[in-house]
N, C-alpha and C positions, 0 to 999 in steps of 0.2 A: 504493500500500500504506500510505501514511502515514495514510490515513483509518481504518485499522484500529487505530491506536494508541489510540483512545478505548476499546477493549475493557476492561472492568472484570473483576476476578477473578470476580465472580458470573456474568458472561456466559461466561467461559471454563469455569467449573464447569458451567454449563448445557450447553455444547457437549460436555463430557466425559460428562455424564449421557446426552445424546442418543446419543453414540457407543455407550455401554454398552447402552442400550435397543435400538438398531439391531442390535448384535451379538447380544444376547439373543434378539430376535425372529427374526432370520435363522437362527440356529443352533438355535432351538427348533422351527422348521418340520419338520426331518427327524427329530425325536425319536421318532416312531412307528416309522419305518424302523429307526433305530438300536436302539431298545429290543427289537425282535424278535430281534436278534442279541446283546443284552446289551452293546452298545457305548455308549461315552460320548463326551464332547466331545474327548478326546484322540485317540480313534480317528478321529473326523471330521476333525480337523486333519491327521492323518497321511494319511488317504485323499485329502484335497484336494491335498496336496503331491505324493503319489505319482502322482495322476492328472495333475497339472499338469506334473510333471517325470518322465516315464517313464524308468526306468533310473537314477533318483537313487541315489547311493551312501548307505550307512548313515551315514557321517560327515556328508555334506551334509544329510541328513534330520535328524540330531541337531542340527546347527548351525541349520538353519532353524526347527526347533521349539523350540530353546533348552531342551532336556531332557537329562537324564542318560542314559547308556547303559542303565542299569538300567530306567529308566522306558520308554525306547523299546523295549527288548526285551520288556517285558510287553505293550505294545500290539501289537507286530509278531507276537508269539506268538499272540495272540488272532486276529489277521487271517489268519495262516497256518492255524490250526486250523479256521477257517471257509472256507478255500480262497478268500480274498479277494485275497491277494497271493502272489507267488512271488519267489524270489531267483535271480539269475543271477550266476555268478562272472565276474569281470573276465578278459578274454582275456590281458591282460599281467601282471596281479597277482592270483593266485588267492586272496590273503587278502582282497581287496576284493569286496564283494557289491553288486549293483545290484537295486533293488526295482521290481517291475512289478505292475500289477493283472492278475489273471486275468480270464477272461471273466465269471465270476460277480462278481468285484470291479468290473468295468466296469458290470455291470447294477445292482449295489448303489449305486455312485457315481451313475449316471444317475438312479436313483430318488430319491436324496438331492438331487441337483442340481435335479431337476424341482420338488421342493417348495420349494427356496430361490429358484429362478428366478422363480417367480410374484411374490413380494414385491418383488424387485429390479426386475423388468421393469415392474411396476405403478408403482413409484416413478419409474423413468426415463420412462415414458410420460407421467406427469403433470408432467415437468420439461422445460425447454427444453434444447436441445443445449449452450448456454453453461453452464447449471447443471450438467449432467452432466460436461462437461469440467472445470469448475472444481472440482467435488466430487472427481473422480478426482485432479486435481492436488494438492489439499489433502491427501487421504488419503496419497498417495505421499510428501508432505513430512512427514507425521506419522510414517510408518514409515521415514523416512530412505532411501527408495529412489531 
């Protein structure tokens, strides 16, 4: 790792810019699907987490998204109104709600995922397994996972 100590600020800035462009392109791919439902990036981030963690509690969702309760409620109300998600009360604590995708929500998510998968899959196909593993490792370190 000492060989990376030569990185200059400009190179780090370039990497940050590349991360931004990768994010922008990956999350622009499903724009057509989202715009049909009048959803935006916040809805997409919520859908990703709800699909990834079925039954996630509202508190966990708020924590992972790093949003306020008010912001989360606005997003979740939209998703409920379009029958994309449903809530289930906790068996032990009725004050706690768990969020799940409905069948329609799964279909919407799968359509979104298919549009994003193409870009990611093509990038991975053009990369070696070492590059893919190193990329994943670096990303996890960036997000402190």
